[in-house]
BAFI-3210 file (N, C-alpha, C; in Angstrom, 3 decimals, decimal comma, padded with zeros to 6 digits):
// residues 330
n [1|2|3|4|5|6|7|8|9|10|11|12|13|14|15|16|17|18|19|20|21|22|23|24|25|26|27|28|29|30|31|32|33|34|35|36|37|38|39|40|41|42|43|44|45|46|47|48|49|50|51|52|53|54|55|56|57|58|59|60|61|62|63|64|65|66|67|68|69|70|71|72|73|74|75|76|77|78|79|80|81|82|83|84|85|86|87|88|89|90|91|92|93|94|95|96|97|98|99|100|101|102|103|104|105|106|107|108|109|110|111|112|113|114|115|116|117|118|119|120|121|122|123|124|125|126|127|128|129|130|131|132|133|134|135|136|137|138|139|140|141|142|143|144|145|146|147|148|149|150|151|152|153|154|155|156|157|158|159|160|161|162|163|164|165|166|167|168|169|170|171|172|173|174|175|176|177|178|179|180|181|182|183|184|185|186|187|188|189|190|191|192|193|194|195|196|197|198|199|200|201|202|203|204|205|206|207|208|209|210|211|212|213|214|215|216|217|218|219|220|221|222|223|224|225|226|227|228|229|230|231|232|233|234|235|236|237|238|239|240|241|242|243|244|245|246|247|248|249|250|251|252|253|254|255|256|257|258|259|260|261|262|263|264|265|266|267|268|269|270|271|272|273|274|275|276|277|278|279|280|281|282|283|284|285|286|287|288|289|290|291|292|293|294|295|296|297|298|299|300|301|302|303|304|305|306|307|308|309|310|311|312|313|314|315|316|317|318|319|320|321|322|323|324|325|326|327|328|329|330]
n.u [000,884|000,581|002,063|000,305|002,451|004,608|007,230|010,433|013,466|017,010|019,466|022,786|024,278|025,196|026,927|029,497|028,513|025,897|023,043|020,116|016,659|013,795|010,814|007,892|006,529|007,320|008,925|011,672|013,955|016,477|019,213|020,650|023,419|025,245|024,554|022,134|020,005|020,973|022,732|024,763|026,577|027,383|028,746|030,978|031,753|032,877|034,587|036,607|036,799|037,916|040,349|042,105|042,314|044,335|046,298|047,078|047,822|050,438|051,837|052,564|054,590|054,595|056,340|058,567|057,894|057,860|059,998|061,122|059,783|060,370|062,484|063,166|061,139|062,710|064,990|063,161|062,510|064,994|066,170|065,024|064,180|063,541|060,047|058,587|056,572|054,093|051,951|053,267|054,987|053,384|052,149|054,621|055,415|052,873|053,564|055,868|055,145|053,275|055,166|057,236|055,591|054,653|056,936|057,441|055,955|056,472|058,893|058,230|056,854|058,363|060,063|058,929|058,904|061,635|060,573|058,911|060,372|061,678|061,282|060,441|059,476|058,116|055,334|054,080|051,874|051,771|053,707|052,372|049,865|047,775|047,325|047,173|049,795|049,009|047,341|049,132|051,450|049,722|048,763|051,107|052,297|050,377|050,294|053,055|053,847|051,144|052,346|055,029|053,369|051,702|053,938|055,789|053,663|052,501|054,170|057,888|059,325|061,926|062,040|060,732|061,576|064,337|062,692|061,399|064,028|065,223|062,879|063,713|066,188|066,634|064,906|065,735|068,598|069,623|067,458|067,764|070,700|070,864|071,147|072,843|075,865|077,614|077,574|075,689|074,644|075,851|075,348|072,783|072,227|072,476|070,004|068,616|069,799|068,113|065,427|065,997|067,226|065,467|063,772|064,584|065,132|061,948|061,563|063,313|063,840|066,504|069,206|071,660|074,739|074,837|072,932|074,149|075,464|073,561|072,334|074,838|074,837|072,588|073,205|075,645|074,565|073,017|074,337|075,772|073,233|071,512|073,272|073,493|071,705|070,900|072,779|071,651|069,482|070,486|070,869|067,952|068,236|070,652|069,026|067,024|069,043|069,941|072,904|073,631|076,336|079,787|081,352|083,319|083,185|082,840|082,586|081,382|083,449|084,558|082,566|081,555|083,143|083,324|080,397|081,463|083,256|081,822|080,280|082,055|082,759|079,575|079,612|081,859|080,935|078,623|079,582|080,785|080,252|080,687|082,461|080,804|078,764|078,782|079,470|076,930|075,524|077,586|078,422|076,074|075,704|077,638|076,913|074,873|076,144|077,817|075,892|074,701|077,801|078,235|076,947|077,359|080,207|079,782|078,574|080,784|082,924|080,799|079,346|076,524|073,238|071,397|072,411|072,642|070,329|070,151|071,861|070,572|067,898|069,310|070,193|067,860|066,486|069,005|068,867|066,419|067,280|069,835|069,070|067,372|068,559|069,938|068,423|067,725|069,781|069,469]
n.v [-001,260|002,214|005,147|008,332|010,086|013,398|012,666|012,451|013,985|015,127|017,447|018,988|021,349|024,260|024,195|021,756|019,872|019,303|019,010|019,406|018,102|018,258|017,763|017,852|020,494|022,889|022,117|022,816|021,300|021,802|019,780|018,592|016,828|016,285|015,480|014,231|011,273|009,696|006,006|005,826|008,007|008,835|006,683|007,436|009,938|008,839|007,322|009,138|011,018|008,280|008,443|010,102|010,346|008,268|009,574|011,588|009,536|008,353|010,755|010,880|008,516|006,063|003,524|004,012|005,033|002,322|001,678|004,106|003,351|000,924|001,464|003,357|001,798|000,343|002,034|003,000|000,477|-000,268|001,884|001,278|000,922|-001,947|-003,003|-003,577|-000,185|-000,285|001,110|004,037|003,167|003,120|005,874|006,942|006,232|006,322|009,714|010,218|008,942|010,903|013,205|012,188|011,180|014,276|015,520|013,944|014,879|017,091|017,618|015,999|018,452|020,274|019,759|018,734|019,974|018,620|016,112|015,787|014,995|012,862|009,567|007,582|009,234|010,565|010,282|010,452|012,305|014,891|015,903|015,025|016,051|016,067|016,349|018,998|021,782|023,683|022,180|020,033|021,034|022,011|020,033|018,705|020,566|020,134|017,956|017,669|019,621|018,401|016,502|016,263|018,176|016,928|014,333|016,698|016,790|014,139|012,517|013,033|016,464|016,125|014,402|015,242|017,712|016,357|014,942|017,288|018,787|016,908|016,988|019,383|019,452|017,941|018,607|021,580|021,269|018,138|017,924|020,592|020,679|017,908|019,592|019,971|018,659|015,773|015,159|014,961|013,301|011,663|014,392|014,048|011,917|011,832|013,346|011,187|008,934|010,017|008,848|006,067|007,491|009,155|006,961|006,089|008,730|009,516|007,012|006,874|009,813|010,907|010,857|008,308|007,073|004,496|004,358|006,405|004,078|002,772|004,882|004,560|002,640|002,525|005,010|004,380|002,462|003,659|004,451|002,407|001,510|003,819|004,895|003,259|003,025|005,433|004,594|002,402|004,387|006,659|007,770|009,187|010,909|012,435|013,211|015,252|017,023|016,214|015,642|012,776|011,670|011,529|013,439|012,635|010,222|008,266|005,747|004,717|003,199|004,356|004,526|002,510|001,195|003,311|002,402|-000,169|000,150|001,251|-000,043|-002,563|-000,866|-000,449|-003,430|-003,504|-002,090|-003,045|-005,567|-004,557|-005,034|-007,054|-008,624|-008,221|-009,616|-011,758|-014,745|-016,252|-014,213|-012,632|-014,023|-014,596|-011,530|-011,693|-014,093|-012,206|-010,228|-011,366|-011,549|-009,429|-007,977|-010,069|-009,443|-006,736|-007,079|-008,292|-006,321|-004,171|-004,789|-004,811|-002,783|-003,060|-002,645|-004,485|-005,815|-003,675|-003,021|-005,640|-004,842|-002,846|-004,561|-006,440|-004,770|-003,782|-006,264|-006,730|-004,947|-004,656|-007,280|-007,101|-005,288|-006,947|-008,807|-007,606|-006,395|-008,844|-009,798|-007,990]
n.w [000,026|-001,141|000,612|001,636|002,323|001,869|-001,355|-000,050|-000,829|-000,538|-000,516|-000,922|002,002|002,362|004,821|006,095|008,069|007,664|005,269|003,309|003,915|001,359|001,299|-000,263|-002,088|-001,618|000,433|002,435|004,814|007,676|008,258|011,116|010,152|012,272|014,883|014,197|013,971|012,109|011,245|009,296|009,841|012,584|012,623|010,967|012,977|015,117|013,985|013,625|015,940|017,209|015,832|015,846|018,563|018,439|017,169|019,115|021,066|019,362|019,269|022,226|022,173|022,925|022,810|023,626|026,004|027,145|028,579|029,387|031,783|032,871|033,583|035,439|037,104|038,189|039,741|040,988|042,713|043,263|045,159|047,317|050,363|052,533|052,663|049,891|048,714|046,884|045,576|046,470|043,895|041,412|041,953|041,078|038,679|036,686|037,199|036,141|033,748|032,352|032,283|030,647|028,548|027,615|026,732|024,796|023,012|022,530|021,754|019,279|018,499|018,186|016,022|013,784|011,194|010,150|010,551|008,201|006,529|006,115|005,770|007,442|009,343|008,352|007,985|010,954|013,296|013,058|011,270|008,765|008,963|009,889|013,333|014,381|014,960|016,967|018,593|019,162|020,930|022,964|024,231|024,732|026,336|028,911|029,495|030,524|032,184|034,298|035,323|036,372|039,059|039,121|040,394|042,849|044,670|045,129|045,013|046,334|046,113|045,186|043,320|041,443|040,694|039,284|037,342|035,811|034,663|033,612|031,701|030,323|029,636|027,915|026,026|024,680|024,841|024,154|022,279|020,040|018,977|017,498|015,403|015,106|015,813|016,198|018,556|019,685|020,649|022,840|024,687|025,107|026,603|028,694|029,819|028,727|030,765|033,088|033,967|035,770|038,160|038,556|039,721|042,066|043,614|043,867|045,768|048,245|048,631|048,056|046,248|046,725|046,461|045,141|043,928|041,117|039,594|038,751|036,464|035,191|033,785|032,439|031,061|029,770|027,443|026,255|024,082|022,415|021,442|020,472|018,284|016,449|015,781|013,963|012,486|010,810|009,744|008,395|005,512|005,821|008,589|007,624|004,597|006,878|007,585|009,864|012,466|013,100|012,845|012,976|010,342|008,603|009,093|006,829|005,863|008,060|009,845|012,112|014,060|014,641|015,669|018,160|018,997|019,600|021,819|023,625|024,149|025,467|027,941|029,132|029,519|031,875|033,195|034,127|036,030|038,463|040,771|041,481|043,287|045,591|045,120|043,870|042,771|040,637|039,878|038,852|036,278|035,194|034,249|032,210|030,414|029,901|028,876|026,974|024,974|023,876|023,151|021,061|018,829|018,403|017,885|015,450|013,937|013,756|011,725|009,510|007,931|007,649|007,082|008,312|010,479|012,267|013,006|014,253|016,211|016,983|018,338|020,290|022,104|023,220|024,294|025,762|027,944|029,797|030,659|032,488|034,186|035,262|036,619|038,296|039,650|040,895|042,429|044,423]
ca.u [000,174|001,174|001,660|000,192|003,475|005,141|008,655|011,330|015,058|018,090|020,480|024,156|023,678|026,855|027,752|029,755|027,529|024,254|022,071|018,542|015,922|013,501|009,554|007,159|007,007|007,833|009,525|013,047|014,047|017,880|019,577|022,528|023,931|026,283|022,884|021,339|020,259|021,967|023,610|026,669|027,230|027,210|029,849|032,041|032,074|033,542|035,399|037,346|037,150|039,136|041,597|042,595|042,551|045,108|047,244|047,233|048,478|051,086|052,815|053,424|056,283|054,349|057,632|059,659|057,941|058,040|062,027|061,675|058,714|060,983|063,710|061,956|060,770|064,256|065,595|062,677|062,876|066,228|066,310|063,670|064,740|062,333|058,846|057,787|056,034|053,335|051,162|054,673|055,456|052,270|052,509|055,917|055,101|051,715|053,803|057,092|054,466|053,227|056,057|057,792|054,926|054,962|058,583|057,609|055,462|056,768|059,961|058,111|056,276|059,968|060,797|057,409|058,934|061,724|060,354|058,837|061,703|062,625|060,493|060,631|058,492|056,757|053,699|053,845|050,235|052,096|054,381|051,105|048,896|046,865|046,881|047,723|050,789|048,446|047,073|050,405|051,802|049,359|048,814|052,294|052,426|049,485|050,621|054,680|052,825|050,451|053,390|055,631|052,844|051,809|055,309|055,383|052,600|051,836|056,030|058,259|060,022|063,586|061,452|059,874|063,191|065,076|061,412|061,411|064,801|065,023|062,267|064,335|068,035|066,235|064,046|066,335|070,158|069,766|067,177|068,408|071,765|070,582|071,000|074,471|077,145|077,003|077,249|074,429|074,472|076,508|074,531|071,176|072,861|072,143|068,187|068,004|069,289|068,162|064,318|066,719|067,503|064,122|062,409|065,821|063,710|061,155|062,077|063,914|063,812|067,456|070,412|072,330|076,102|074,594|071,640|074,560|075,728|072,259|072,614|075,588|074,411|071,711|074,058|076,146|073,475|072,469|075,727|074,990|071,423|071,653|074,452|072,795|069,703|071,818|073,358|070,690|068,387|071,907|070,480|067,319|068,829|070,882|068,267|066,520|069,582|070,060|074,054|073,318|076,919|080,479|080,604|084,537|083,227|082,040|082,578|081,111|083,514|084,468|081,155|081,092|084,367|082,387|079,487|082,322|084,147|081,087|079,311|082,971|082,807|079,089|079,463|082,430|080,465|077,309|080,351|081,843|079,123|080,496|082,841|080,056|076,887|078,917|079,765|075,630|075,359|078,620|078,209|074,336|076,048|079,056|076,525|074,211|077,365|078,104|075,244|075,235|078,520|078,273|075,723|078,475|081,028|079,628|078,267|081,705|083,322|080,129|078,345|075,267|072,039|071,016|073,538|072,956|069,418|070,779|072,523|069,395|067,600|070,833|070,173|066,842|066,793|069,988|069,136|066,021|068,012|070,673|068,039|066,309|069,953|070,610|067,146|067,088|070,591|069,729]
ca.v [-000,134|003,430|006,138|009,685|011,100|013,401|011,804|013,495|014,055|016,180|018,411|019,704|022,281|025,274|023,620|020,619|018,731|019,151|019,002|019,714|017,614|018,325|017,613|018,707|021,348|024,030|022,293|022,406|021,530|021,136|018,522|018,160|015,584|015,445|015,667|013,264|009,803|008,844|005,611|006,044|009,538|008,918|005,729|008,718|010,380|008,034|006,773|009,747|010,880|007,641|008,042|012,179|009,873|007,228|010,453|011,855|008,309|008,346|011,585|010,493|007,349|004,860|002,270|004,512|005,119|001,349|001,456|004,803|003,599|000,071|001,812|004,007|000,964|-000,467|002,879|002,319|-000,591|-000,466|002,505|000,984|000,234|-002,615|-003,392|-002,175|000,943|-000,669|002,537|005,208|002,325|003,671|007,544|007,587|005,610|007,790|011,132|010,181|008,832|012,636|014,358|011,923|012,052|015,506|015,251|013,260|015,442|018,548|017,206|016,020|019,503|021,248|018,997|018,735|020,504|018,252|014,841|015,759|015,444|011,852|008,827|007,092|009,810|011,622|009,980|010,726|013,208|016,731|016,614|014,548|017,251|015,410|017,311|020,544|022,659|024,084|021,091|019,160|021,897|022,152|018,735|017,941|021,605|020,357|016,424|018,116|020,522|018,101|014,926|017,734|018,607|015,022|013,951|016,830|016,632|013,084|011,720|014,441|017,762|016,382|013,951|016,426|018,544|015,759|014,639|018,534|019,028|015,667|018,026|020,874|019,185|017,057|020,024|022,610|020,691|017,764|018,252|021,244|020,012|017,180|019,493|020,999|018,011|014,219|015,114|015,047|011,932|012,168|014,954|013,611|010,233|012,318|013,300|009,675|007,898|010,184|008,148|005,175|008,483|009,887|006,539|006,065|009,368|008,683|005,423|007,029|011,068|011,526|010,366|007,687|006,473|003,685|005,139|006,335|002,587|002,129|005,469|005,000|001,556|003,330|006,318|004,226|001,472|004,515|004,269|001,219|001,493|004,716|004,675|001,714|003,610|006,358|003,873|002,051|005,874|007,846|008,668|009,209|011,862|013,804|014,204|016,014|017,452|016,265|015,757|012,282|011,077|013,006|014,007|011,864|008,875|008,542|004,359|004,584|002,777|005,401|004,871|001,248|000,918|003,750|001,403|-001,577|001,041|002,039|-001,839|-003,145|-000,072|-000,908|-004,557|-004,300|-001,478|-004,190|-006,310|-003,678|-005,223|-008,449|-009,108|-008,786|-009,774|-013,332|-016,053|-016,721|-012,160|-011,984|-015,567|-013,704|-010,219|-012,141|-014,081|-011,167|-008,958|-011,550|-011,816|-007,936|-008,440|-010,652|-008,478|-005,983|-007,342|-008,575|-004,600|-003,555|-006,071|-005,095|-001,790|-003,195|-001,998|-005,562|-005,619|-003,193|-003,399|-006,304|-004,842|-002,259|-005,076|-006,941|-003,749|-003,462|-007,725|-006,675|-004,045|-005,105|-008,258|-006,612|-004,677|-007,834|-009,781|-006,446|-006,882|-009,929|-009,743|-006,437]
ca.w [000,326|-001,411|001,707|001,569|002,956|-000,091|-001,671|000,137|-001,363|000,167|-000,675|-000,292|002,212|002,959|006,023|005,640|008,630|007,008|004,426|003,508|003,337|000,841|001,115|-001,061|-002,850|-001,413|002,279|002,700|006,176|007,371|008,771|010,998|009,826|013,557|015,461|013,273|013,979|010,875|011,546|008,984|009,855|013,572|012,733|010,886|013,301|015,656|013,355|013,767|017,074|017,391|014,892|016,608|020,149|018,236|017,227|020,701|022,000|018,887|020,235|023,124|021,673|023,711|022,814|024,191|027,258|027,899|028,770|030,488|032,965|033,230|033,932|036,616|038,895|038,763|040,239|042,299|043,466|044,676|045,991|048,555|052,241|053,469|052,082|048,199|048,627|045,599|045,649|046,125|042,886|040,804|041,559|040,489|037,097|036,501|037,151|035,342|032,103|032,168|032,099|029,333|027,058|027,021|026,538|023,190|022,482|022,693|020,851|017,676|017,851|017,395|015,248|012,890|009,722|009,930|010,773|007,260|004,880|006,626|005,600|008,698|010,256|007,506|008,251|012,098|013,503|012,325|009,188|008,163|009,262|011,029|014,058|014,090|016,119|018,030|019,460|019,899|021,713|024,230|024,388|025,198|027,653|029,907|030,002|031,082|033,653|035,208|035,432|037,354|039,881|040,192|041,268|043,385|044,919|045,390|045,943|046,621|045,365|044,398|041,838|040,427|040,147|038,136|035,723|035,300|034,656|032,182|030,472|029,637|028,983|026,717|024,819|025,147|024,807|022,853|020,647|018,980|018,775|016,546|013,735|014,943|016,242|016,388|020,362|020,953|021,589|024,533|025,775|025,454|026,731|030,613|030,407|029,028|031,655|034,484|034,873|037,053|039,125|038,767|040,714|042,805|044,685|044,425|046,703|049,238|049,113|047,725|045,628|047,263|045,658|044,687|042,232|040,210|039,090|037,685|035,993|034,348|033,485|031,271|030,205|028,528|027,088|024,893|023,070|020,927|021,082|019,362|017,487|015,347|014,323|013,535|011,406|009,867|008,887|008,359|005,269|006,161|009,497|006,049|004,144|007,123|008,008|011,431|012,017|014,647|013,210|012,566|009,023|008,571|009,050|005,906|005,319|009,625|010,957|013,375|014,808|014,676|016,945|019,528|019,390|020,251|022,973|025,017|024,755|026,346|028,882|029,588|030,112|032,779|034,178|035,140|036,362|039,759|042,369|041,375|044,667|046,938|044,755|044,465|041,167|040,141|039,374|037,524|035,497|034,863|033,612|032,078|029,914|029,076|028,153|025,659|023,953|023,088|022,239|020,272|018,194|017,984|017,079|013,840|013,222|013,999|010,446|008,247|007,844|006,609|007,932|009,136|011,551|012,457|012,882|015,567|017,176|018,473|019,044|021,269|023,775|024,367|025,077|027,159|029,286|031,229|031,312|033,419|034,857|036,369|037,127|039,474|041,156|041,771|043,669|045,817]
c.u [000,768|001,240|001,769|001,092|003,477|006,515|009,675|012,831|016,333|018,591|021,467|023,332|026,021|027,227|028,131|028,890|026,340|023,774|020,782|017,583|014,479|011,336|008,394|007,069|007,434|008,586|010,461|013,241|015,640|018,020|020,630|022,725|025,269|024,857|021,920|021,304|020,701|023,289|025,026|027,072|027,281|028,689|030,980|032,593|032,558|034,334|036,873|037,873|038,419|040,407|042,469|043,240|044,341|046,233|048,060|048,512|050,178|052,219|053,151|054,580|056,297|055,733|058,186|058,878|057,676|059,147|061,807|060,464|059,621|062,370|063,307|061,514|061,921|064,560|064,410|062,500|064,259|066,783|065,405|064,517|063,247|061,296|058,978|057,095|054,505|052,957|052,554|054,617|054,797|051,969|053,573|056,130|054,563|052,042|055,127|056,347|054,000|054,189|056,682|057,071|054,251|056,164|058,278|056,970|055,586|057,786|059,774|057,754|057,439|060,710|059,565|058,314|060,141|062,149|059,447|059,130|062,017|061,644|060,260|059,455|057,858|055,701|053,572|052,823|050,766|052,511|052,914|050,193|047,297|046,224|047,692|049,227|050,244|048,334|047,462|051,332|051,254|049,033|050,387|052,525|051,378|049,867|051,934|054,491|052,313|051,434|054,098|055,196|052,893|053,274|055,494|054,539|052,083|053,268|057,112|059,080|061,423|063,165|061,327|060,685|063,878|063,755|061,646|062,831|065,175|064,257|063,100|065,466|067,589|066,017|065,333|068,133|069,693|068,767|067,661|069,531|071,966|071,344|072,384|075,422|076,918|077,342|076,781|073,979|074,598|076,039|072,967|071,114|072,640|070,529|067,822|068,889|068,940|066,530|065,778|066,981|066,292|062,843|063,377|065,027|063,234|061,244|062,102|064,466|065,614|068,176|071,660|073,637|075,545|073,495|072,696|075,140|075,052|072,145|073,598|075,784|073,498|072,897|074,388|075,807|073,058|073,330|075,269|073,574|071,463|071,882|073,919|072,155|070,415|072,582|072,684|069,777|069,287|070,995|069,659|067,658|069,782|069,960|067,408|067,434|070,274|072,051|074,164|075,003|077,658|080,522|081,774|084,154|082,389|081,514|081,858|082,339|084,152|083,247|080,304|081,915|083,689|081,469|080,428|082,124|083,163|079,890|080,628|083,129|081,674|079,230|080,755|082,274|079,657|078,184|080,907|081,165|079,915|081,535|081,895|078,958|077,335|078,753|078,400|075,672|076,699|078,439|076,658|075,066|076,937|077,966|075,695|075,173|077,854|077,165|074,915|076,410|079,291|077,404|076,231|079,498|081,297|079,214|080,110|083,070|082,743|079,291|076,922|074,287|071,246|071,748|073,605|071,620|069,398|071,214|071,572|068,279|067,736|069,673|069,085|066,251|067,466|069,568|067,346|066,371|068,710|069,808|067,852|067,576|070,400|069,101|066,742|068,726|070,848|069,617]
c.v [000,973|004,531|007,668|010,331|011,939|012,461|012,959|013,848|015,115|017,102|019,280|020,948|023,048|025,055|021,793|019,623|018,993|019,590|019,314|018,715|018,043|017,349|017,820|019,362|022,109|024,022|021,623|022,777|020,884|020,633|017,994|017,266|014,643|014,353|013,551|011,851|008,843|007,741|005,800|007,461|009,581|007,663|006,857|008,696|009,971|007,657|007,586|010,837|010,152|007,600|009,889|011,424|009,301|008,024|011,058|010,979|008,113|009,452|011,448|009,412|006,143|003,659|002,880|004,617|003,901|001,377|002,438|004,146|002,427|-000,082|002,808|003,322|000,437|000,373|003,296|001,770|-000,851|000,610|002,436|000,608|-000,417|-003,143|-002,359|-001,190|001,042|000,653|003,943|004,918|003,261|004,370|007,579|007,305|006,589|009,953|011,259|009,803|010,251|013,180|013,454|011,869|013,450|016,023|014,836|013,772|016,690|018,469|016,913|017,538|020,464|020,551|018,619|018,891|019,582|016,275|014,900|014,959|013,841|010,630|007,960|008,364|010,839|011,368|009,879|012,233|014,612|016,675|015,797|015,401|016,451|015,581|018,286|021,176|022,830|023,329|020,441|020,107|022,366|020,689|018,077|019,405|020,546|018,708|016,839|018,695|019,320|016,837|015,641|017,873|017,376|014,363|014,872|017,085|015,117|011,972|012,235|015,462|016,963|015,043|014,180|017,200|017,721|015,511|016,528|018,727|017,989|016,523|018,720|020,301|018,816|017,679|021,012|022,393|020,007|017,778|018,923|020,727|018,727|017,426|020,117|020,297|017,069|014,446|015,213|014,156|011,439|013,093|014,713|012,449|010,742|012,247|011,439|008,583|008,120|009,488|006,422|006,046|009,109|008,969|006,081|007,187|009,284|007,968|006,630|008,535|011,918|010,057|009,472|007,178|005,402|003,952|005,498|004,931|002,140|003,845|005,270|004,038|001,974|004,480|005,575|002,735|002,388|004,166|003,639|001,228|002,704|005,576|003,780|002,141|004,496|005,670|003,415|003,712|006,905|008,608|009,441|010,614|013,113|013,909|015,246|017,379|017,280|015,602|014,285|010,888|011,665|012,539|012,938|010,936|007,936|006,235|003,707|003,700|003,638|004,344|003,212|000,684|002,399|002,734|-000,012|-001,383|001,253|000,395|-002,308|-002,394|-000,320|-002,625|-004,553|-002,987|-002,297|-005,377|-005,656|-004,173|-006,610|-009,283|-009,002|-009,630|-011,456|-013,771|-016,190|-015,213|-012,009|-013,579|-014,682|-012,506|-011,156|-012,764|-013,163|-010,388|-009,382|-011,462|-011,080|-007,546|-008,648|-010,185|-007,478|-006,134|-007,499|-007,634|-004,585|-004,283|-005,483|-003,610|-001,189|-003,232|-003,044|-005,629|-004,868|-002,283|-004,219|-006,214|-003,766|-003,338|-006,109|-005,792|-003,470|-005,239|-007,119|-005,990|-004,113|-007,104|-007,819|-005,820|-005,788|-008,793|-008,571|-006,288|-007,679|-010,020|-008,837|-007,383]
c.w [000,149|000,250|000,937|001,678|001,434|-000,111|-000,784|-000,530|-000,287|-000,604|-000,360|000,603|002,375|003,872|005,842|006,431|008,340|005,447|004,240|003,050|002,587|000,783|000,869|-001,812|-002,358|000,010|002,119|004,468|006,717|008,474|009,714|011,307|011,751|015,034|015,291|013,744|012,854|011,489|011,166|009,754|011,897|013,556|012,220|011,649|014,870|015,194|013,684|014,763|017,325|016,887|015,193|017,830|019,404|017,858|018,261|020,917|020,844|019,346|021,477|023,250|022,685|024,108|023,458|025,904|028,193|028,689|030,161|032,082|033,634|034,393|035,792|037,513|038,738|039,490|041,303|043,323|044,268|045,448|047,427|049,300|052,600|052,316|050,961|048,312|046,779|044,752|045,269|043,878|041,703|040,713|040,912|039,148|036,180|036,201|035,792|033,877|031,795|031,436|030,925|028,327|026,529|026,430|025,179|022,365|021,291|021,274|019,110|017,019|017,451|016,719|013,557|011,506|009,469|009,974|008,952|006,043|005,214|006,635|006,285|010,142|009,222|007,999|010,076|011,776|012,592|011,355|008,535|008,049|009,906|011,986|013,377|015,350|016,731|019,578|020,018|020,699|023,294|024,988|025,455|026,733|029,179|031,043|030,477|032,621|034,300|035,610|036,431|038,628|040,538|041,005|042,421|044,779|045,678|045,615|046,082|045,530|044,232|043,161|040,976|040,014|038,573|036,779|035,320|034,232|033,353|031,213|029,172|028,760|027,642|025,250|024,435|024,870|024,073|021,231|019,222|018,615|018,116|015,516|013,463|014,755|016,493|017,996|020,548|021,302|023,200|025,147|025,354|025,871|028,616|030,357|029,303|030,195|033,607|034,846|035,846|038,303|039,900|040,035|041,901|044,145|045,428|046,099|047,804|049,274|048,641|047,057|046,037|046,020|044,463|042,922|041,056|039,212|037,767|036,935|034,886|033,165|032,149|030,601|029,632|027,286|025,931|023,641|021,798|020,199|020,052|018,119|016,277|015,045|014,127|012,340|009,850|009,898|009,008|006,972|005,287|007,471|008,024|005,314|004,731|007,979|009,951|011,397|013,868|013,916|012,049|010,278|008,077|008,173|007,678|005,152|007,116|010,121|012,115|014,601|015,206|015,888|018,194|019,629|020,042|021,496|023,959|025,061|025,051|028,048|030,126|030,225|031,164|033,576|035,395|036,073|037,805|040,595|042,124|042,534|045,618|046,055|044,493|042,966|040,081|039,762|038,035|036,222|034,547|033,346|032,693|029,895|028,711|028,198|026,719|024,445|022,953|022,094|020,878|018,986|017,811|017,319|015,423|013,175|013,034|012,020|009,271|008,820|007,792|008,248|008,909|010,315|012,336|013,492|014,867|016,260|018,393|018,838|020,089|022,323|023,882|024,581|026,379|028,511|030,296|032,325|032,375|034,291|036,103|037,317|038,393|040,668|041,839|042,842|044,772|047,111]
res [m|l|s|n|r|p|l|c|y|t|q|p|a|s|e|p|h|k|i|f|q|h|c|g|a|d|s|w|f|p|i|n|m|v|t|s|a|n|p|i|q|r|h|i|t|r|q|g|f|t|a|k|l|r|d|y|y|t|l|t|k|p|e|v|n|l|l|i|l|m|t|t|s|a|g|y|y|l|g|t|r|g|a|l|n|v|v|g|l|v|h|t|l|v|g|t|l|l|v|a|s|g|t|a|t|l|n|q|w|m|e|r|v|w|d|g|k|m|r|r|t|a|s|r|p|l|p|s|g|r|l|s|t|r|e|a|f|w|f|g|s|i|l|s|t|l|g|g|l|y|l|a|v|m|i|n|q|l|a|a|l|l|a|v|s|t|l|l|s|y|l|l|i|y|t|p|l|k|r|k|t|p|l|c|t|l|l|g|a|f|p|g|a|m|p|t|l|i|g|w|a|a|a|s|g|r|i|d|p|a|a|w|f|l|f|a|i|l|f|l|w|q|f|p|h|f|l|a|i|a|l|m|y|q|e|d|y|d|r|a|g|y|r|m|l|p|r|f|d|v|d|a|r|f|t|r|a|e|i|l|v|f|t|i|a|l|v|l|t|t|l|l|p|t|i|h|a|g|t|p|y|q|v|a|m|l|l|a|g|a|f|l|l|y|h|v|v|r|l|t|k|s|a|s|k|t|l|a|s|r|v|v|h|a|s|v|i|y|l|p|l|v|l|s|i|i|a|w|k|r]
***
């Protein structure tokens, strides 16, 4: 049976979120597509909102934050005297995560132009235009501020001071120096090793001499890790004007020797407590060190990007392994 209602047609409006529906001879009714009951439009809107959240999440560099939280946890656990304060650890990780996420976001905000010139970073939210510079700046600033205040209120002022100092040195020293000198890796290793001190200070309220042992391990670990990354993406870095490697090192011999020297220094540093820690600790550290050195030595014989990638992956396995051994012999 046919309905007596007039046929209705739609016509686009000047506003992108509206159309006009025509019912009858002279009746045009505006329909707001955002608030209408159109299930397809609601689905598209939800997809856009989800994509935006995903881009904000990407700005925080979650894969880097995982390492930061791991080293902060190690510092907190080893800096604890007596029973572990789980609530305090959680508060420390939340505050540190906020500051680290804000730092990563502001770093990408500062480097957005050059990130657009690199293949591996061109698809990030800022170079691709999926997020505006204003959105990224305020997002990073808010996260950083909240994180510093959270640590100051929930933990202690020393932990908050170390976290804020890490942010400032990373953004104001390391980030601009990446385009000026290969020494940026050396200077960037200082803020890069700070999470261990943040965790220690959060647990004990001070920085004990033993905390510097952890700091030294993370400081030295960054050289084989990040220099291997620089070898992997050397052409990309050159295209963007980043001076991650010395210009005289055309065949990468110097950089590969540098990786070897710092790896040996790292392994020797992990063996320092063996006098008091005993044979099991010594054997475990030697095995872990041999694993990393195996891949590093292979890299010294060839400038292969594949071998550089294996050093990066080996270093990512090596660090939590070493921290676990230290925690085990606490």
